[in-house]
C-alpha positions in Angstrom: 91.7 30.7 -82.1 89.4 27.7 -82.6 90.1 24.4 -80.9 90.8 21.3 -83.0 88.0 19.0 -83.7 88.1 15.7 -81.9 88.0 14.0 -85.3 91.2 15.8 -86.4 93.1 15.5 -83.2 96.4 13.8 -83.9 97.2 10.5 -82.1 100.1 8.1 -82.1 99.5 4.4 -82.0 102.2 1.7 -81.7 101.7 -1.7 -83.3 103.8 -4.9 -83.0 103.9 -6.6 -86.4 104.2 -10.4 -86.7 105.2 -12.2 -89.9 107.6 -9.8 -91.6 110.5 -11.5 -93.4 112.3 -8.6 -95.0 112.1 -4.9 -95.6 109.8 -5.4 -98.6 107.2 -6.6 -96.1 107.8 -3.5 -94.0 107.4 -1.3 -97.0 104.1 -2.9 -98.0 102.7 -2.5 -94.5 103.8 1.1 -94.3 102.2 1.8 -97.7 99.0 0.1 -96.5 98.9 2.3 -93.4 99.4 5.5 -95.5 96.6 4.5 -97.9 94.1 4.6 -95.1 91.9 7.7 -94.7 92.9 9.5 -91.5 96.5 8.2 -91.3 98.9 11.2 -91.5 102.2 9.3 -91.2 103.5 5.8 -90.6 106.9 4.2 -90.0 107.5 0.5 -89.9 110.8 -1.0 -88.5 111.6 -4.5 -89.8 114.4 -5.0 -87.2 112.2 -4.2 -84.2 109.0 -5.6 -85.7 107.2 -2.4 -84.7 105.1 0.3 -86.4 104.3 3.8 -85.3 101.2 5.4 -86.9 100.1 9.0 -86.5 96.4 9.4 -87.2 93.3 11.3 -86.4 90.1 10.0 -84.8 88.5 9.2 -88.2 90.2 5.8 -88.1 90.5 3.4 -85.2 92.9 0.7 -84.3 90.7 -2.3 -85.3 90.5 -0.9 -88.8 94.2 -0.6 -89.1 94.7 -4.1 -87.6 92.3 -5.6 -90.1 94.1 -3.8 -93.0 97.4 -5.4 -92.0 95.7 -8.8 -91.5 94.5 -8.6 -95.2 98.2 -8.4 -96.1 98.9 -11.6 -94.2 100.5 -10.1 -91.1 99.3 -9.8 -87.5 99.3 -6.4 -85.8 99.0 -6.1 -82.1 98.4 -2.7 -80.6 101.0 -1.6 -78.0 101.7 -5.2 -77.1 104.7 -6.6 -75.2 107.5 -6.6 -77.8 109.7 -8.9 -75.7 106.9 -11.4 -75.3 106.0 -11.4 -79.0 109.6 -11.6 -80.1 110.3 -14.5 -77.7 107.2 -16.2 -79.0 108.5 -15.8 -82.6 111.9 -17.1 -81.6 110.4 -20.1 -79.9 108.2 -20.9 -83.0 111.3 -20.6 -85.2 113.2 -23.0 -82.9 110.5 -25.6 -83.1 110.7 -25.5 -86.9 114.5 -25.2 -87.2 115.7 -28.1 -85.0 113.7 -30.8 -86.9 114.7 -29.3 -90.3 118.4 -29.3 -89.3 118.2 -32.9 -88.1 116.5 -34.0 -91.4 119.1 -32.0 -93.5 122.0 -33.7 -91.7 120.4 -37.1 -92.1 119.9 -36.5 -95.8 123.5 -35.5 -96.2 124.6 -38.7 -94.5 122.6 -40.9 -96.9 124.5 -39.4 -99.8 127.5 -41.4 -98.5 125.8 -44.3 -96.6 123.0 -45.9 -98.8 120.6 -48.6 -97.6 117.6 -50.3 -99.2 114.7 -47.7 -99.6 116.9 -44.8 -98.4 115.6 -42.6 -101.3 112.0 -43.1 -100.1 112.9 -42.5 -96.5 114.7 -39.3 -97.4 111.8 -38.3 -99.6 109.4 -38.7 -96.7 111.6 -36.7 -94.3 112.1 -34.1 -97.0 108.4 -33.6 -97.4 108.1 -32.9 -93.7 111.1 -30.5 -93.8 109.9 -28.6 -96.9 106.2 -28.5 -96.2 106.1 -28.3 -92.4 109.3 -26.5 -91.4 109.2 -24.5 -94.6 105.5 -23.6 -94.5 106.2 -20.1 -93.2 108.0 -19.4 -96.5 105.2 -20.9 -98.7 102.4 -19.2 -96.8 104.1 -15.8 -97.1 105.1 -16.4 -100.7 101.5 -17.2 -101.7 100.3 -13.9 -100.2 103.1 -12.0 -101.8 102.3 -13.4 -105.2 98.6 -12.7 -104.9 99.5 -9.1 -104.0 102.0 -8.9 -106.8 104.8 -8.0 -104.4 107.8 -10.4 -104.3 110.1 -10.7 -101.2 112.6 -13.1 -99.7 110.0 -15.7 -98.9 109.2 -15.9 -102.6 112.8 -16.8 -103.4 113.0 -19.5 -100.7 109.7 -21.0 -101.5 110.4 -21.2 -105.3 113.8 -22.7 -104.7 112.8 -25.4 -102.2 109.6 -26.3 -104.1 111.5 -26.6 -107.4 114.1 -28.9 -105.9 111.6 -31.0 -104.0 109.1 -31.2 -106.9 111.8 -32.3 -109.3 113.1 -34.9 -107.0 109.6 -36.3 -106.3 108.9 -36.5 -110.0 112.2 -38.3 -110.7 111.5 -40.8 -107.9 108.0 -41.5 -108.9 108.8 -41.9 -112.6 112.0 -43.9 -112.0 114.0 -41.6 -114.2 117.7 -41.7 -114.3 118.2 -38.2 -113.0 119.8 -36.8 -109.8 117.7 -36.3 -106.7 117.9 -32.9 -104.9 116.1 -33.6 -101.6 119.3 -32.8 -99.8 119.4 -29.3 -101.4 115.8 -28.6 -100.6 116.3 -29.7 -96.9 119.5 -27.7 -96.6 117.8 -24.5 -97.9 115.0 -24.7 -95.4 117.3 -25.7 -92.5 120.0 -23.1 -93.0 117.6 -20.3 -93.8 115.7 -21.1 -90.7 118.9 -21.1 -88.7 119.6 -17.7 -90.0 116.2 -16.4 -89.2 116.3 -17.9 -85.7 119.6 -16.1 -85.1 118.1 -12.8 -86.4 115.1 -13.2 -84.1 117.5 -13.7 -81.1 119.5 -10.7 -82.1 116.4 -8.5 -82.6 115.1 -9.5 -79.2 118.4 -8.8 -77.4 119.1 -5.6 -79.3 116.1 -4.0 -77.6 117.3 -4.8 -74.1 118.3 -1.2 -73.4 114.8 0.1 -74.2 113.2 -2.7 -72.2 115.5 -1.9 -69.2 114.2 1.6 -69.3 110.6 0.5 -69.3 111.2 -1.9 -66.4 112.6 0.7 -64.1 109.1 1.9 -63.0 107.7 -0.2 -60.1 104.3 -2.0 -60.7 102.8 -0.8 -57.4 103.1 2.3 -55.2 102.5 2.9 -51.5 100.6 6.1 -50.8 101.2 8.3 -47.8 97.8 7.3 -46.3 98.8 3.7 -46.4 96.9 2.6 -49.5 98.7 0.5 -52.1 97.8 1.3 -55.8 98.8 -0.1 -59.1 101.1 2.4 -60.9 98.4 3.0 -63.5 96.1 4.3 -60.8 98.5 6.9 -59.5 97.4 10.5 -60.2 99.1 13.9 -60.3 99.1 15.4 -56.8 99.1 12.1 -54.9 101.8 11.7 -52.3 103.6 8.4 -52.1 106.4 6.9 -50.1 109.7 5.6 -51.5 111.6 3.4 -49.0 115.4 3.0 -49.1 116.4 0.6 -51.9 113.2 1.2 -53.9 112.7 3.0 -57.2 110.7 6.2 -57.3 107.3 5.4 -58.8 106.9 8.5 -61.0 108.2 12.1 -61.5 107.6 14.2 -58.5 108.8 16.7 -55.9 110.2 15.6 -52.5 108.1 17.0 -49.7 109.6 15.1 -46.8 112.9 13.3 -46.2 116.5 13.4 -47.3 118.3 10.8 -49.3 120.6 10.2 -52.3 119.3 8.7 -55.5 121.1 6.8 -58.2 119.9 7.8 -61.7 122.6 5.9 -63.6 120.1 3.4 -65.2 117.5 6.0 -66.0 119.6 8.9 -67.3 123.2 7.8 -67.4 124.1 10.1 -64.5 127.0 8.2 -62.8 127.2 10.1 -59.5 124.4 9.7 -56.8 122.4 12.9 -56.3 121.4 14.3 -52.9 117.7 15.2 -52.6 115.8 17.0 -49.9 112.4 18.8 -49.6 111.8 20.8 -52.8 114.1 18.6 -55.0 112.6 17.2 -58.1 113.1 13.5 -58.8 112.4 11.4 -61.9 110.5 8.1 -62.0 112.7 5.1 -62.1 115.6 6.5 -60.1 116.9 4.3 -57.2 116.4 5.7 -53.7 119.5 5.3 -51.5 119.6 5.5 -47.8 116.6 7.6 -46.6 112.9 7.3 -46.8 111.2 9.9 -49.1 107.7 11.3 -49.4 107.1 12.4 -53.0 104.3 14.4 -54.5 103.5 13.2 -58.1 103.9 15.9 -60.7 103.6 13.7 -63.8 102.2 10.2 -64.4 101.9 7.7 -67.2 103.0 8.9 -70.7 103.9 12.3 -69.3 106.8 11.2 -67.2 110.4 11.8 -68.2 111.1 8.1 -68.5 108.1 7.6 -70.8 109.2 10.5 -73.0 112.7 9.0 -73.2 111.2 5.7 -74.2 109.0 7.4 -76.8 111.9 9.3 -78.3 114.1 6.2 -78.6 111.2 4.3 -80.3 110.7 7.0 -82.8 114.4 7.3 -83.5 114.5 3.5 -84.2 111.9 3.9 -87.0 113.7 6.6 -88.9 116.1 6.1 -91.8 119.5 7.5 -92.5 120.1 9.1 -95.9 122.1 6.2 -97.3 119.3 3.8 -96.5 117.3 5.3 -99.3 119.7 3.7 -101.8 119.4 0.3 -100.0 115.5 0.6 -100.1 115.6 1.4 -103.8 117.8 -1.7 -104.5 115.8 -3.9 -102.2 112.5 -3.0 -103.9 113.8 -4.2 -107.3 116.1 -6.9 -106.0 113.8 -9.9 -105.7 112.1 -9.5 -109.1 115.6 -9.2 -110.6 116.7 -12.4 -108.9 113.7 -14.3 -110.1 114.4 -13.2 -113.7 118.0 -14.1 -113.3 117.2 -17.6 -112.1 114.8 -18.2 -115.0 117.5 -16.8 -117.4 120.1 -19.1 -115.9 117.8 -22.1 -116.3 117.1 -21.3 -119.9 120.6 -20.5 -120.9 122.2 -23.6 -119.2 119.6 -25.9 -120.7 120.0 -24.3 -124.1 123.8 -24.8 -123.9 123.3 -28.5 -123.5 123.4 -29.0 -119.7 120.9 -31.5 -118.3 117.6 -30.2 -117.0 118.7 -31.3 -113.5 122.0 -29.3 -113.7 120.1 -26.2 -115.1 117.5 -26.5 -112.3 120.1 -26.7 -109.6 121.8 -23.6 -110.8 118.5 -21.7 -110.9 117.7 -22.9 -107.4 121.1 -21.7 -106.2 120.5 -18.3 -107.7 117.2 -18.0 -105.9 118.6 -19.1 -102.6 122.0 -17.4 -102.5 120.6 -13.9 -102.9 120.3 -12.1 -99.6 117.8 -9.3 -99.5 117.8 -9.6 -95.7 121.3 -8.1 -95.5 119.9 -5.0 -97.2 117.0 -4.9 -94.9 118.9 -5.4 -91.7 121.9 -3.1 -92.5 120.3 0.1 -91.2 117.5 -0.7 -88.7 119.5 -3.2 -86.6 122.5 -0.9 -86.4 120.3 2.1 -85.5 118.4 0.0 -82.9 121.7 -1.1 -81.3 123.2 2.4 -81.5 120.2 4.3 -80.1 119.7 1.7 -77.4 123.3 2.0 -76.3 123.1 5.8 -76.4 120.0 5.7 -74.1 122.1 3.6 -71.6 124.7 6.4 -71.7 122.2 9.1 -71.1 122.1 10.3 -74.7 118.7 10.5 -76.5 118.9 10.6 -80.3 116.0 12.4 -82.0 116.3 10.4 -85.2 118.5 8.7 -87.7 119.2 12.0 -89.5 121.4 12.8 -86.5 123.9 10.2 -87.7 124.3 12.1 -91.0 124.8 15.4 -89.1 127.4 14.1 -86.7 129.5 12.9 -89.6 130.0 16.4 -91.1 130.2 18.7 -88.1 133.6 20.3 -87.5 132.7 22.9 -84.8 131.1 22.6 -81.4 129.7 25.8 -79.8 129.0 25.7 -76.1 126.7 28.1 -74.3 128.6 28.5 -71.1 126.0 28.5 -68.3 124.5 25.2 -67.4 126.6 23.2 -69.8 130.3 23.7 -69.0 129.4 25.3 -65.7 127.0 23.9 -63.1 124.4 26.6 -63.8 124.1 27.1 -60.0 125.7 30.5 -59.5 126.4 31.8 -56.0 127.0 35.2 -54.6 130.5 35.3 -53.2 130.6 39.0 -52.1 128.4 42.0 -51.7 128.8 45.8 -51.4 126.5 48.8 -50.9 126.7 52.6 -50.6 124.6 52.7 -47.4 123.3 50.6 -44.5 120.3 49.2 -46.4 122.2 46.3 -48.1 119.9 43.6 -46.5 116.8 45.3 -47.7 118.1 45.7 -51.2 119.2 42.1 -51.5 115.7 40.9 -50.3 114.0 43.1 -52.8 116.4 42.0 -55.6 115.7 38.3 -54.6 112.0 38.9 -54.9 112.4 40.4 -58.4 114.8 37.7 -59.6 112.4 35.0 -58.5 110.2 36.1 -61.5 113.0 35.9 -64.1 113.6 32.2 -64.5 117.3 32.9 -65.2 119.9 30.7 -63.5 121.3 33.8 -61.7 118.0 33.9 -59.8 119.2 30.9 -57.8 122.1 32.9 -56.4 119.6 35.3 -54.7 117.5 32.6 -53.1 119.4 32.8 -49.7 118.3 36.4 -49.4 114.6 35.8 -49.9 112.4 37.1 -47.0 108.8 35.9 -47.1 106.2 36.8 -49.7 106.6 39.9 -51.9 104.3 41.5 -54.4 106.0 41.9 -57.8 104.4 44.0 -60.5 105.4 45.4 -63.9 108.2 42.9 -64.3 110.3 43.6 -67.4 113.2 41.7 -68.9 115.9 43.8 -70.6 117.8 41.3 -72.7 121.5 41.2 -72.1 121.2 43.9 -69.4 119.0 42.8 -66.5 115.5 43.1 -65.1 113.2 45.7 -63.6 109.9 45.9 -61.8 108.0 47.0 -58.7 108.5 45.0 -55.5 106.1 45.9 -52.8 105.5 49.2 -54.6 109.2 50.0 -54.9 110.8 50.4 -58.3 113.7 48.0 -58.6 116.5 47.4 -61.1 118.9 44.5 -61.1 121.5 44.0 -63.8 124.7 45.1 -65.5 126.1 48.6 -65.3 124.4 49.5 -68.7 121.0 49.3 -67.0 121.8 52.2 -64.7 122.5 55.9 -65.4 125.1 56.0 -62.6 127.2 53.3 -60.8 129.3 54.6 -57.9 133.0 53.5 -58.2 132.9 51.9 -54.7 130.4 49.2 -56.0 132.7 48.1 -58.9 135.0 45.2 -58.4 137.4 45.3 -61.4 139.7 42.5 -60.0 136.8 40.0 -59.7 136.8 37.2 -62.4 133.1 36.5 -62.1 130.0 38.4 -62.9 129.1 41.7 -61.1 125.4 42.8 -60.9 124.2 46.0 -59.6 121.0 46.7 -57.6 119.1 50.0 -57.3 115.8 51.5 -56.4 116.0 53.7 -59.4 118.5 54.6 -62.1 121.4 55.0 -59.6 123.0 51.7 -58.3 123.0 51.3 -54.5 124.5 47.8 -54.1 126.4 45.2 -56.0 126.9 41.5 -55.9 129.7 39.4 -57.2 128.5 36.1 -58.7 130.5 33.1 -59.6 129.4 29.9 -61.4 131.5 26.8 -60.8 133.0 24.9 -63.7 131.9 21.3 -63.9 134.7 18.9 -62.9 134.5 17.0 -66.1 134.3 20.0 -68.5 138.1 20.1 -69.2 138.1 16.5 -70.1 135.0 16.9 -72.3 136.7 19.7 -74.3 139.9 17.6 -74.6 137.9 14.7 -76.0 136.2 16.9 -78.6 139.5 18.4 -79.6 141.0 14.8 -80.0 138.1 14.1 -82.4 139.3 17.0 -84.6 136.5 19.4 -83.6 137.0 23.1 -83.0 135.4 24.2 -79.7 133.9 27.7 -79.3 132.6 29.3 -76.1 129.5 31.4 -76.5 128.6 33.6 -73.5 126.5 36.7 -72.6 129.2 37.5 -69.9 131.8 40.1 -70.4 135.0 39.3 -72.4 136.9 39.2 -69.1 134.6 36.6 -67.5 134.2 34.5 -70.6 138.0 34.5 -71.4 138.8 33.5 -67.8 136.5 30.4 -68.1 137.8 29.6 -71.6 141.4 29.7 -70.4 140.6 27.2 -67.6 139.0 24.9 -70.2 141.7 25.3 -72.9 139.2 26.8 -75.4 140.9 29.1 -77.8 137.9 30.9 -79.4 135.5 33.0 -77.3 132.4 34.9 -78.4 131.4 37.1 -75.4 128.8 39.7 -74.6 126.2 38.0 -76.8 122.6 39.1 -76.2 120.1 36.2 -76.1 118.5 37.1 -79.4 122.0 37.3 -81.1 123.0 33.6 -80.4 121.3 32.3 -83.5 123.0 35.0 -85.6 126.4 33.9 -84.4 125.6 30.3 -85.3 124.4 31.4 -88.8 127.6 33.5 -89.2 129.8 30.5 -88.4 127.8 28.4 -91.0 128.2 31.2 -93.6 132.0 31.0 -93.0 131.9 27.4 -94.1 131.7 25.6 -90.7 129.3 22.8 -89.9 128.2 23.7 -86.4 126.9 21.7 -83.4 125.4 23.9 -80.7 125.2 22.8 -77.0 122.8 24.7 -74.8 120.1 24.4 -72.1 118.1 27.6 -71.8 114.9 28.8 -73.5 116.9 31.5 -75.3 119.0 28.7 -76.8 116.1 27.1 -78.7 116.5 29.3 -81.9 120.3 28.6 -82.0 119.8 24.9 -81.4 117.3 24.8 -84.3 119.6 26.8 -86.6 122.7 24.6 -85.9 123.5 21.6 -88.1 123.4 19.6 -84.9 121.5 20.8 -81.8 122.5 19.3 -78.5 120.4 20.1 -75.3 121.4 19.2 -71.8 118.9 17.5 -69.5 118.8 20.4 -67.0 117.5 22.8 -69.6 114.1 23.9 -70.7 111.5 22.0 -72.8 111.9 24.5 -75.6 115.6 23.7 -75.8 115.1 20.0 -75.7 112.3 20.1 -78.4 114.7 22.0 -80.7 117.6 19.6 -80.2 118.8 16.6 -82.2 120.6 15.1 -79.3 119.4 15.4 -75.6 122.0 14.8 -72.9 120.2 13.3 -69.9 123.2 13.7 -67.6 125.0 16.7 -66.3 128.3 15.4 -67.5 129.5 17.3 -70.6 131.6 14.3 -71.6 128.3 12.8 -72.8 128.4 15.3 -75.7 131.6 13.5 -76.9 129.9 10.1 -76.3 126.9 11.1 -78.3 128.9 12.4 -81.3 131.3 9.4 -81.2 128.6 6.8 -80.9 126.5 8.4 -83.7 129.6 8.4 -86.0 130.3 4.8 -85.0 126.7 3.8 -85.8 126.8 5.5 -89.2 130.1 3.7 -90.0 128.4 0.4 -89.0 125.5 1.1 -91.3 127.8 1.8 -94.2 129.9 -1.3 -93.5 126.7 -3.4 -93.4 125.5 -2.0 -96.8 129.0 -2.4 -98.3 129.0 -6.0 -97.3 125.4 -6.6 -98.6 126.3 -5.1 -102.0 129.6 -7.0 -102.2 128.2 -10.3 -101.1 125.4 -10.3 -103.7 127.8 -9.0 -106.4 130.1 -12.0 -105.8 127.6 -14.7 -104.9 125.0 -14.3 -107.7 127.6 -14.7 -110.6 128.9 -17.9 -108.8 125.4 -19.3 -108.6 124.5 -18.4 -112.2 127.6 -20.2 -113.5 126.9 -23.3 -111.5 129.8 -23.0 -109.0 127.4 -22.9 -106.0 125.2 -25.8 -105.0 121.8 -25.0 -103.3 123.3 -26.3 -100.0 126.3 -24.0 -100.1 124.1 -21.2 -101.3 121.8 -21.5 -98.3 124.8 -21.6 -95.9 126.2 -18.5 -97.7 123.0 -16.6 -97.4 122.6 -17.4 -93.7 126.2 -16.4 -93.0 125.6 -13.1 -94.8 122.8 -12.2 -92.5 124.8 -13.4 -89.6 127.6 -11.0 -90.4 125.3 -8.0 -90.7 123.7 -8.9 -87.4 126.9 -9.5 -85.5 128.5 -6.3 -86.9 125.5 -4.3 -85.7 125.4 -5.8 -82.3 129.0 -4.7 -81.6 127.5 -1.2 -81.0 126.0 -2.6 -77.8 129.5 -2.7 -76.4 130.5 0.8 -77.2 132.8 2.1 -74.4 131.9 5.4 -72.9 134.6 7.7 -71.4 132.6 7.4 -68.2 133.1 3.7 -67.9 136.1 4.3 -65.7 133.6 5.3 -63.1 131.5 2.7 -61.3 128.1 1.9 -62.9 126.7 1.5 -59.4 128.7 4.1 -57.5 128.9 4.6 -53.8 126.5 7.3 -52.7 128.0 10.8 -52.3 126.7 14.3 -52.2 125.8 16.1 -55.4 123.1 18.6 -56.1 119.9 18.2 -58.2 117.7 20.9 -59.7 
């Protein structure tokens, strides 16, 4: 196999985009990226003002930045989103406050006249329209030159038409109405709306920023040196004092403590760690000092991967957004034509030019393309951010569509509903060599990677040479340990199992051990059910979902676990390569299936399911195949993830329904002259405000786990 050329190696670059006013701007930027040679994919998010570009080495960042600059926007590579958004918010505030004061003063002069008041208002209106409103005119000019109209075009045309008419009337001394007040009101109220949107967009990313800020800026090495976090390398050993956050992913080599991972992964209970335990960067160290060996740094850490997944999820679109994008692309040209038509018809019907102009301006201003543009991205931003706080990572907006239709949830038993930390509760043998057999079995199991291997760890005795290791799916393992042929597994793996080794009354799993085809010892293994599993199953049932237990264990063992969890349907004695077949069979029966698993042999079934859900303790293969990743060991997070995803989709639909309804009502009112430009501007600002406020409600989604303390007292729990 040949290695990839450096020129074709794929890279992901993140840009922060300044100057977007609506989704039409985002669409133009995305299209410009895709037109560049070397760019393979690009996604632009209007709500977060970010862009993700996947490209090869044939194109560099300065070229992409220059391309966006030609469109009239500023792109900053991987900049500080909060800083840029705060800067935008501050700039809008400086423009908004004077415009609002001028607009209020102009309204007062409509009722309180004084000599020269018209000229004073005209002077102030010029400042309002041309200084405060310059951001609209500048953007509109670029849009017209590029033959691509957007919201800025509507605002600019409306304000300039009202201002120009009023200036002409004032200079000519004509007996016509002045509309400075309308022009001022349009600029002021639209700026108020954009200022509010900017504040909402900044705060809606708080969850992602909180994740990014969990990593300390500096780290103290074991040898006493202090480094910046960027200088830390894999293999370095660093010290984490009580009350400090762990600098990066690593393995504890000295010390015992308890860590709080609630802010990083949503795990509510503190976790006990000791030498050999793995810890994630960003978790809060409790009572003891730890020496940790770095196993991942920079973009390879778990926290960075979570951040990257959330960022990518924010840029994706739900299916229903395609309709909104289609409407938004044609909306602004339609409104311009409608305004011109309104002007011509009203003038032709005998209305004064002033009245006809005001109706046309109202049409331009009252339309609200922003509500279409914000409907999906802001809701997805708030929803995925809240999900990340709860320890649920959403792979993309397509997950929202999937959670809406699922009716069945299939759990792979081990590691999801059970702890995945089985223990040997009893042993038996046919001779006096039980200790030797257990030690040999432990050495062989250490090569398997199966959760059962952990149960044998207490019987490990030093180093052992393992050769010819073979996995027998659904039956067990075999191999040579220190030259001795060993078999460990179910009865089917052996030609003979003495009756004295069998334990028919035991509810757990029984494995047999032998130095050949005849079993010589047996172990009874039990995996503890997670304390919150019963509540998790109950929550899913309350949501109208059928829960099925899928297990490779015997019918007796699987049924016993299912009975404890109130699960009616059990599929037992399933070989690893049969899991996907059972998922497909359920789908063929008309069910829409979500699969919850953690192991490498769960990856095919997770990929085949309509919704794949992987738990944090699982393998990379399982997580890569999943649509939702649960970063906590609490199975109730599955219910949280499904419920929050459904709530987010309902919010998106509600936003779009409002956007369509608002424009369907407001535009006819403006065309027929029932809305003045002032009220039109207020209506448009309120429309965007409602979409923003509705989306931000997702930030307060209540998890079932909120009954537990967000900063709990430290207690013992295990980590693997």
